[in-house]
DRENPA-532185 format. One record per residue (C-alpha): residue in one letter; x, y, z. Coordinates in steps of 0.5 Angstrom, whole numbers, plus 500, padded with zeros to 3 digits. Layout:
residues N
aXYZ
...
***
This chain:
residues 109
m500500500
t503507498
v502513503
d500519501
y504524504
r500530501
f494528505
i498527511
g501534510
s494537509
r491534515
i497537519
k496544516
e488544517
a489542525
r495547525
k490552523
e484550527
r489551533
n491558530
i498556530
t503559525
q508554521
e513558525
r511557532
l510549530
a517549527
e519552534
l515547538
l518541534
d525544534
v525544526
s526549521
i519553518
g521550511
y521543514
v514544516
s512547510
q515541506
v511536510
e505540510
r505540502
g507533502
v514534499
t518531505
k516524508
i515525516
s517520521
l512517526
d516520532
l515527529
l508526527
g507523534
a510530537
i505534532
s499530534
g501532541
i502539540
l495540535
e491536540
k489531535
d489523535
l495520531
s490516527
y487523525
f493524521
v494517518
c487514517
e485514510
a492516508
g494510504
t492510497
g489503498
s484504503
p477504500
n475511504
y481514501
m480522501
i472521502
s472525508
d476530505
l471530499
t465530503
k468536507
e469540501
l462538498
n459541504
l462548502
l458548495
s452551494
e446546493
e446547486
n453546485
r452539489
r447537484
i451539478
i457534482
t452529483
s450529476
t457529473
v459523478
k453519476
a454520468
m461518469
l459512473
e454510467
e460511462
q464507466
n460501466
***
């Protein structure tokens, strides 16, 4: 199974922003550079489990929040993030997306 580090990074960024912590502050707390935090959040750098555990503690999120569904082989891969984004759309745009997906599924079969 392949791990999607961009997915993990986006979860780190989301949790960091929820706690109103800057990349600079997170870097200070982790004793790493701001550039490193940025690279982790963009999925450019593979993060160690130890560092992810430290981030989990600082951001007060369970470790599973960052890694669950991060495996591209997972059947629920990115479903929760997609659902969250869909909920931000207007009702009309959700209908358009639904129609598009249905058309794609019909074409696929």
